[in-house]
MMTF fields as JSON, N, C-alpha, C and O atoms, coordinates in Angstrom:
{
  "mmtfVersion": "1.0.0",
  "mmtfProducer": "UNKNOWN",
  "numBonds": 335,
  "numAtoms": 336,
  "numGroups": 84,
  "numChains": 1,
  "numModels": 1,
  "chainsPerModel": [1],
  "groupsPerChain": [84],
  "chainIdList": ["A"],
  "bondAtomList": [4, 2, 8, 6, 12, 10, 16, 14, 20, 18, 24, 22, 28, 26, 32, 30, 36, 34, 40, 38, 44, 42, 48, 46, 52, 50, 56, 54, 60, 58, 64, 62, 68, 66, 72, 70, 76, 74, 80, 78, 84, 82, 88, 86, 92, 90, 96, 94, 100, 98, 104, 102, 108, 106, 112, 110, 116, 114, 120, 118, 124, 122, 128, 126, 132, 130, 136, 134, 140, 138, 144, 142, 148, 146, 152, 150, 156, 154, 160, 158, 164, 162, 168, 166, 172, 170, 176, 174, 180, 178, 184, 182, 188, 186, 192, 190, 196, 194, 200, 198, 204, 202, 208, 206, 212, 210, 216, 214, 220, 218, 224, 222, 228, 226, 232, 230, 236, 234, 240, 238, 244, 242, 248, 246, 252, 250, 256, 254, 260, 258, 264, 262, 268, 266, 272, 270, 276, 274, 280, 278, 284, 282, 288, 286, 292, 290, 296, 294, 300, 298, 304, 302, 308, 306, 312, 310, 316, 314, 320, 318, 324, 322, 328, 326, 332, 330],
  "bondOrderList": [1, 1, 1, 1, 1, 1, 1, 1, 1, 1, 1, 1, 1, 1, 1, 1, 1, 1, 1, 1, 1, 1, 1, 1, 1, 1, 1, 1, 1, 1, 1, 1, 1, 1, 1, 1, 1, 1, 1, 1, 1, 1, 1, 1, 1, 1, 1, 1, 1, 1, 1, 1, 1, 1, 1, 1, 1, 1, 1, 1, 1, 1, 1, 1, 1, 1, 1, 1, 1, 1, 1, 1, 1, 1, 1, 1, 1, 1, 1, 1, 1, 1, 1],
  "groupList": [{"groupName": "MET", "atomNameList": ["N", "CA", "C", "O"], "elementList": ["N", "C", "C", "O"], "formalChargeList": [0, 0, 0, 0], "bondAtomList": [1, 0, 2, 1, 3, 2], "bondOrderList": [1, 1, 2], "singleLetterCode": "M", "chemCompType": "L-PEPTIDE LINKING"}, {"groupName": "SER", "atomNameList": ["N", "CA", "C", "O"], "elementList": ["N", "C", "C", "O"], "formalChargeList": [0, 0, 0, 0], "bondAtomList": [1, 0, 2, 1, 3, 2], "bondOrderList": [1, 1, 2], "singleLetterCode": "S", "chemCompType": "L-PEPTIDE LINKING"}, {"groupName": "VAL", "atomNameList": ["N", "CA", "C", "O"], "elementList": ["N", "C", "C", "O"], "formalChargeList": [0, 0, 0, 0], "bondAtomList": [1, 0, 2, 1, 3, 2], "bondOrderList": [1, 1, 2], "singleLetterCode": "V", "chemCompType": "L-PEPTIDE LINKING"}, {"groupName": "GLU", "atomNameList": ["N", "CA", "C", "O"], "elementList": ["N", "C", "C", "O"], "formalChargeList": [0, 0, 0, 0], "bondAtomList": [1, 0, 2, 1, 3, 2], "bondOrderList": [1, 1, 2], "singleLetterCode": "E", "chemCompType": "L-PEPTIDE LINKING"}, {"groupName": "LEU", "atomNameList": ["N", "CA", "C", "O"], "elementList": ["N", "C", "C", "O"], "formalChargeList": [0, 0, 0, 0], "bondAtomList": [1, 0, 2, 1, 3, 2], "bondOrderList": [1, 1, 2], "singleLetterCode": "L", "chemCompType": "L-PEPTIDE LINKING"}, {"groupName": "ALA", "atomNameList": ["N", "CA", "C", "O"], "elementList": ["N", "C", "C", "O"], "formalChargeList": [0, 0, 0, 0], "bondAtomList": [1, 0, 2, 1, 3, 2], "bondOrderList": [1, 1, 2], "singleLetterCode": "A", "chemCompType": "L-PEPTIDE LINKING"}, {"groupName": "ASN", "atomNameList": ["N", "CA", "C", "O"], "elementList": ["N", "C", "C", "O"], "formalChargeList": [0, 0, 0, 0], "bondAtomList": [1, 0, 2, 1, 3, 2], "bondOrderList": [1, 1, 2], "singleLetterCode": "N", "chemCompType": "L-PEPTIDE LINKING"}, {"groupName": "ILE", "atomNameList": ["N", "CA", "C", "O"], "elementList": ["N", "C", "C", "O"], "formalChargeList": [0, 0, 0, 0], "bondAtomList": [1, 0, 2, 1, 3, 2], "bondOrderList": [1, 1, 2], "singleLetterCode": "I", "chemCompType": "L-PEPTIDE LINKING"}, {"groupName": "TRP", "atomNameList": ["N", "CA", "C", "O"], "elementList": ["N", "C", "C", "O"], "formalChargeList": [0, 0, 0, 0], "bondAtomList": [1, 0, 2, 1, 3, 2], "bondOrderList": [1, 1, 2], "singleLetterCode": "W", "chemCompType": "L-PEPTIDE LINKING"}, {"groupName": "LYS", "atomNameList": ["N", "CA", "C", "O"], "elementList": ["N", "C", "C", "O"], "formalChargeList": [0, 0, 0, 0], "bondAtomList": [1, 0, 2, 1, 3, 2], "bondOrderList": [1, 1, 2], "singleLetterCode": "K", "chemCompType": "L-PEPTIDE LINKING"}, {"groupName": "ARG", "atomNameList": ["N", "CA", "C", "O"], "elementList": ["N", "C", "C", "O"], "formalChargeList": [0, 0, 0, 0], "bondAtomList": [1, 0, 2, 1, 3, 2], "bondOrderList": [1, 1, 2], "singleLetterCode": "R", "chemCompType": "L-PEPTIDE LINKING"}, {"groupName": "TYR", "atomNameList": ["N", "CA", "C", "O"], "elementList": ["N", "C", "C", "O"], "formalChargeList": [0, 0, 0, 0], "bondAtomList": [1, 0, 2, 1, 3, 2], "bondOrderList": [1, 1, 2], "singleLetterCode": "Y", "chemCompType": "L-PEPTIDE LINKING"}, {"groupName": "THR", "atomNameList": ["N", "CA", "C", "O"], "elementList": ["N", "C", "C", "O"], "formalChargeList": [0, 0, 0, 0], "bondAtomList": [1, 0, 2, 1, 3, 2], "bondOrderList": [1, 1, 2], "singleLetterCode": "T", "chemCompType": "L-PEPTIDE LINKING"}, {"groupName": "ASP", "atomNameList": ["N", "CA", "C", "O"], "elementList": ["N", "C", "C", "O"], "formalChargeList": [0, 0, 0, 0], "bondAtomList": [1, 0, 2, 1, 3, 2], "bondOrderList": [1, 1, 2], "singleLetterCode": "D", "chemCompType": "L-PEPTIDE LINKING"}, {"groupName": "PHE", "atomNameList": ["N", "CA", "C", "O"], "elementList": ["N", "C", "C", "O"], "formalChargeList": [0, 0, 0, 0], "bondAtomList": [1, 0, 2, 1, 3, 2], "bondOrderList": [1, 1, 2], "singleLetterCode": "F", "chemCompType": "L-PEPTIDE LINKING"}, {"groupName": "HIS", "atomNameList": ["N", "CA", "C", "O"], "elementList": ["N", "C", "C", "O"], "formalChargeList": [0, 0, 0, 0], "bondAtomList": [1, 0, 2, 1, 3, 2], "bondOrderList": [1, 1, 2], "singleLetterCode": "H", "chemCompType": "L-PEPTIDE LINKING"}],
  "groupTypeList": [0, 1, 2, 3, 4, 5, 6, 3, 7, 8, 1, 3, 4, 9, 10, 11, 2, 6, 12, 2, 13, 10, 5, 3, 5, 5, 3, 12, 2, 2, 1, 2, 4, 7, 13, 6, 13, 2, 1, 5, 13, 13, 7, 9, 1, 12, 14, 9, 1, 13, 1, 13, 7, 9, 9, 5, 4, 12, 1, 11, 4, 9, 13, 15, 13, 15, 3, 13, 3, 2, 13, 13, 13, 13, 4, 15, 13, 13, 3, 3, 13, 13, 13, 11],
  "groupIdList": [1, 2, 3, 4, 5, 6, 7, 8, 9, 10, 11, 12, 13, 14, 15, 16, 17, 18, 19, 20, 21, 22, 23, 24, 25, 26, 27, 28, 29, 30, 31, 32, 33, 34, 35, 36, 37, 38, 39, 40, 41, 42, 43, 44, 45, 46, 47, 48, 49, 50, 51, 52, 53, 54, 55, 56, 57, 58, 59, 60, 61, 62, 63, 64, 65, 66, 67, 68, 69, 70, 71, 72, 73, 74, 75, 76, 77, 78, 79, 80, 81, 82, 83, 84],
  "secStructList": [7, 7, 2, 2, 2, 2, 2, 2, 2, 2, 2, 2, 2, 4, 4, 4, 1, 7, 6, 6, 6, 2, 2, 2, 2, 2, 2, 2, 2, 2, 2, 2, 2, 2, 2, 6, 6, 7, 7, 6, 6, 2, 2, 2, 2, 2, 2, 6, 6, 7, 6, 6, 2, 2, 2, 2, 6, 2, 2, 2, 2, 2, 2, 2, 2, 2, 2, 2, 2, 2, 2, 2, 2, 2, 2, 2, 2, 2, 2, 2, 2, 2, 6, 7],
  "xCoordList": [7.831, 8.688, 9.949, 10.532, 10.325, 11.649, 12.614, 12.375, 13.69, 15.182, 15.538, 15.818, 15.433, 16.09, 15.184, 15.798, 13.815, 13.16, 13.695, 14.205, 13.66, 14.932, 15.913, 16.149, 16.551, 17.687, 17.732, 18.325, 17.121, 16.802, 16.008, 16.558, 14.953, 14.307, 15.483, 15.365, 16.649, 17.536, 18.51, 18.69, 18.994, 19.51, 19.417, 20.349, 18.294, 17.415, 17.373, 17.734, 16.83, 16.922, 18.095, 18.102, 18.934, 19.763, 20.607, 20.66, 21.469, 21.201, 20.897, 21.589, 19.506, 18.804, 18.641, 17.896, 19.567, 19.698, 21.164, 22.215, 20.991, 22.661, 23.562, 23.233, 24.687, 25.713, 25.98, 26.5, 25.499, 25.901, 24.562, 24.47, 23.96, 22.034, 22.025, 21.129, 23.354, 22.938, 23.521, 22.9, 23.949, 24.335, 22.992, 22.694, 22.331, 20.801, 19.742, 18.756, 20.079, 18.751, 19.136, 18.179, 20.338, 20.78, 20.598, 20.452, 20.582, 20.21, 18.81, 18.186, 18.162, 16.365, 16.48, 16.264, 16.675, 16.45, 16.986, 16.311, 17.833, 18.15, 17.114, 16.549, 16.766, 16.034, 14.617, 14.204, 13.954, 12.668, 12.947, 11.984, 14.125, 14.592, 14.444, 13.779, 14.775, 15.361, 13.694, 13.139, 13.134, 11.952, 10.352, 9.286, 10.708, 10.354, 10.799, 10.658, 11.406, 11.972, 13.094, 13.532, 13.458, 14.805, 15.615, 15.555, 16.698, 17.99, 19.124, 19.168, 19.951, 21.3, 22.247, 23.311, 21.995, 22.452, 22.384, 23.201, 20.997, 20.335, 20.507, 20.723, 20.376, 20.901, 22.16, 22.446, 22.974, 24.335, 24.593, 25.258, 24.227, 24.388, 23.587, 23.95, 22.652, 21.629, 22.478, 22.439, 22.93, 23.822, 25.009, 25.518, 25.897, 27.021, 28.041, 29.236, 27.206, 28.258, 27.979, 28.891, 26.984, 27.004, 27.387, 27.136, 28.4, 28.94, 28.357, 28.742, 27.093, 26.113, 25.434, 25.195, 25.041, 24.222, 24.931, 24.452, 26.418, 27.086, 27.791, 28.8, 27.534, 28.284, 26.733, 26.81, 25.962, 24.559, 24.175, 23.959, 24.187, 24.304, 25.487, 25.237, 26.41, 27.209, 26.974, 27.021, 26.67, 26.524, 24.784, 24.506, 23.854, 22.945, 22.904, 22.215, 23.727, 23.927, 25.148, 25.032, 26.145, 26.706, 25.857, 25.812, 24.814, 23.918, 22.854, 22.373, 22.328, 21.714, 21.859, 21.033, 23.814, 24.216, 24.014, 23.607, 24.413, 25.061, 23.464, 23.436, 22.567, 21.461, 20.478, 19.451, 21.066, 20.576, 21.738, 21.41, 22.999, 24.016, 23.056, 22.578, 23.137, 22.091, 20.684, 20.244, 20.268, 18.924, 19.179, 18.578, 20.339, 20.728, 21.276, 21.245, 21.848, 22.405, 21.242, 21.197, 20.243, 18.972, 18.442, 17.927, 18.685, 17.302, 18.045, 17.575, 19.119, 20.268, 20.174, 20.303, 19.947, 19.867, 18.721, 18.796, 17.478, 16.312, 16.077, 15.171, 17.099, 16.848, 17.409, 16.716, 18.785, 19.154, 18.53, 18.8, 17.579, 16.404, 15.616, 15.185, 15.367, 13.996, 14.482, 13.891, 16.074, 16.379, 16.133, 16.135, 16.009, 16.466, 15.321, 15.158],
  "yCoordList": [-13.374, -14.675, -14.173, -13.128, -15.217, -14.548, -14.668, -15.351, -14.028, -14.537, -15.809, -16.365, -16.215, -17.616, -18.591, -19.433, -18.453, -19.692, -19.302, -20.255, -17.96, -18.103, -18.869, -19.786, -18.37, -19.451, -20.919, -21.467, -21.319, -23.141, -23.126, -23.827, -22.553, -22.931, -22.726, -23.526, -21.643, -21.693, -23.205, -24.006, -23.098, -24.244, -25.373, -26.046, -25.526, -26.886, -27.236, -28.32, -26.051, -25.692, -25.678, -26.137, -25.225, -24.468, -25.648, -25.641, -26.918, -28.14, -28.357, -29.012, -27.829, -27.928, -27.461, -27.784, -26.113, -25.274, -25.502, -25.985, -25.196, -25.824, -24.592, -23.41, -25.123, -24.313, -22.959, -21.889, -23.311, -21.786, -20.816, -19.669, -21.247, -20.528, -20.093, -19.336, -20.574, -20.107, -18.645, -18.328, -17.857, -16.625, -15.827, -15.109, -15.801, -15.533, -15.667, -14.945, -16.695, -17.573, -17.003, -17.17, -16.382, -16.148, -14.598, -14.118, -13.583, -12.239, -12.356, -11.319, -13.35, -13.208, -13.444, -12.321, -14.114, -14.629, -13.256, -13.228, -12.344, -11.273, -10.309, -9.694, -10.087, -9.387, -8.948, -7.834, -10.605, -10.941, -10.417, -9.89, -10.544, -10.161, -8.921, -8.496, -8.166, -6.833, -6.169, -5.385, -6.618, -5.88, -6.147, -5.551, -7.254, -7.284, -7.405, -8.232, -6.171, -5.473, -5.682, -5.026, -6.843, -7.59, -6.836, -6.361, -6.497, -5.352, -6.341, -7.553, -5.618, -5.964, -6.338, -6.663, -6.356, -6.672, -8.155, -8.963, -8.069, -9.129, -10.444, -11.65, -9.89, -11.085, -11.845, -13.041, -10.479, -10.725, -11.602, -12.623, -11.375, -12.518, -13.95, -14.937, -13.909, -15.02, -16.202, -17.426, -15.488, -16.226, -16.307, -17.323, -15.606, -16.16, -16.868, -16.576, -18.369, -18.876, -19.196, -19.834, -18.855, -19.02, -17.653, -16.458, -18.783, -17.457, -17.054, -15.933, -17.604, -17.074, -15.902, -15.064, -15.984, -14.911, -13.823, -12.693, -14.116, -12.921, -12.607, -11.924, -12.911, -11.944, -11.542, -10.516, -11.888, -11.668, -10.217, -9.445, -10.162, -9.142, -8.064, -6.928, -8.472, -7.537, -6.625, -5.396, -7.62, -7.118, -6.206, -5.465, -6.34, -5.839, -4.284, -3.344, -4.321, -3.173, -2.008, -0.783, -2.733, -1.598, -1.18, 0.049, -1.953, -1.199, -0.397, 0.45, -0.695, 0.297, 1.319, 2.123, 1.705, 2.644, 3.575, 4.732, 2.818, 3.574, 4.139, 5.142, 3.747, 4.2, 5.309, 5.915, 5.256, 6.323, 7.765, 8.952, 7.25, 8.492, 9.278, 10.38, 8.122, 8.536, 9.445, 10.37, 9.132, 9.795, 11.476, 12.54, 11.046, 12.614, 13.83, 15.057, 12.796, 14.003, 14.674, 15.812, 13.452, 13.692, 15.151, 16.265, 14.736, 15.942, 17.341, 18.478, 16.958, 18.818, 19.13, 20.281, 18.09, 18.577, 19.506, 20.564, 18.903, 19.185, 20.502, 21.283, 20.733, 22.182, 23.094, 24.066, 22.895, 23.639, 24.242, 25.332, 23.316, 23.609, 24.66, 25.584, 24.536, 25.194, 27.359, 28.437, 26.743, 28.145, 29.183, 30.413, 28.566, 29.29, 29.604, 30.186],
  "zCoordList": [11.281, 11.171, 11.701, 11.408, 12.65, 13.63, 12.55, 11.554, 12.716, 12.636, 12.27, 11.208, 13.742, 14.137, 13.048, 12.393, 12.896, 12.499, 11.0, 10.41, 10.226, 8.875, 8.758, 7.971, 9.717, 10.044, 9.673, 8.744, 10.426, 10.512, 9.134, 8.285, 8.75, 7.168, 5.864, 4.936, 5.762, 5.318, 5.18, 4.263, 6.576, 7.269, 6.478, 6.038, 6.335, 6.131, 4.541, 4.083, 3.705, 2.241, 1.387, 0.245, 1.878, 0.941, 0.566, -0.664, 1.162, 0.324, -0.552, -1.331, -0.891, -2.683, -3.446, -4.37, -3.286, -3.949, -4.883, -4.462, -5.72, -6.319, -6.089, -5.993, -6.029, -5.344, -6.496, -6.179, -7.832, -8.522, -8.356, -8.796, -7.92, -7.057, -6.018, -5.646, -5.021, -3.462, -3.604, -2.589, -3.839, -3.929, -4.177, -3.222, -4.982, -5.306, -4.411, -4.265, -3.825, -3.326, -1.673, -0.917, -1.025, -0.067, -0.028, 1.096, -1.303, -1.147, -1.283, -1.057, -1.595, -1.612, -0.477, -0.021, 0.429, 1.663, 2.677, 3.706, 2.629, 3.248, 2.894, 3.798, 1.513, 1.071, 1.964, 2.287, 2.264, 2.38, 4.04, 4.598, 4.748, 6.363, 6.298, 7.242, 5.595, 5.735, 5.392, 6.162, 4.216, 4.218, 5.098, 4.946, 6.015, 6.96, 8.474, 9.375, 8.311, 9.368, 10.275, 11.22, 9.692, 10.641, 10.27, 9.136, 11.231, 11.168, 10.722, 10.93, 10.121, 9.649, 10.263, 9.736, 11.58, 12.625, 13.325, 13.766, 13.186, 13.829, 12.61, 12.736, 11.86, 10.383, 10.455, 10.4, 10.631, 10.97, 12.249, 12.07, 13.288, 14.592, 14.552, 15.192, 13.855, 13.761, 12.304, 12.18, 11.729, 10.382, 10.804, 10.33, 11.629, 11.67, 11.482, 11.506, 11.182, 10.812, 9.015, 8.49, 8.233, 6.779, 6.244, 6.4, 5.27, 4.211, 3.449, 3.115, 2.656, 1.765, 1.827, 0.957, 3.464, 4.002, 4.418, 4.337, 5.016, 4.991, 3.867, 4.044, 2.838, 1.599, 0.897, 0.222, 0.918, 1.197, 1.045, 0.111, 2.908, 3.542, 3.035, 2.632, 3.107, 2.66, 1.602, 1.559, 0.629, -0.76, -0.656, -1.599, 0.405, 0.348, 0.942, 0.545, 1.861, 2.474, 1.734, 1.691, 1.274, -0.316, -0.939, -0.999, -1.675, -2.526, -2.153, -2.905, -0.653, 0.019, -0.092, -0.526, 0.563, 1.149, -0.009, 0.093, -1.376, -2.837, -3.214, -3.927, -2.92, -3.025, -2.329, -2.634, -1.604, -0.781, -1.006, -1.016, -1.153, -2.084, -3.385, -3.653, -3.857, -5.443, -4.971, -5.654, -4.077, -3.623, -3.096, -3.24, -2.463, -1.988, -2.868, -2.774, -3.866, -4.868, -5.88, -6.347, -6.057, -6.99, -5.494, -5.593, -4.889, -3.556, -4.068, -4.096, -4.391, -4.394, -5.868, -6.284, -6.659, -8.006, -8.271, -8.897, -7.632, -7.635, -6.832, -7.123, -5.626, -4.975, -6.022, -6.32, -6.744, -7.747, -8.898, -9.404, -9.285, -10.509, -9.943, -10.634, -8.46, -7.899, -8.023, -8.094, -7.969, -7.2, -9.138, -9.166, -10.08, -11.541, -11.914, -12.986]
}
C-alpha cells in the first residue's frame, strides 16, 4: 500500500473515529505503515497536515529509540556475564 493511499483512507475515515479514540487509531496507522516498510520521513511528509499522525509518529519514534537503548544495554549485560 502506498503512503499516499493510506493518507487518503485515513483522511476519509478519521471523522468516523471518536475524538478520544483518534490518538490510538493514528498510532495504529503509523505502526502499520512502519511495519510495511514505509519510512518515517515518508510518513512525515505525506501526513504533514495531520496533527494526529504527526503526534503518533513522534511517539512511535521515541518508543522505538528507547527500545533500541534497552536492547543495547541487554547485550552488554550478556557480554559481561560471559566473561565470568
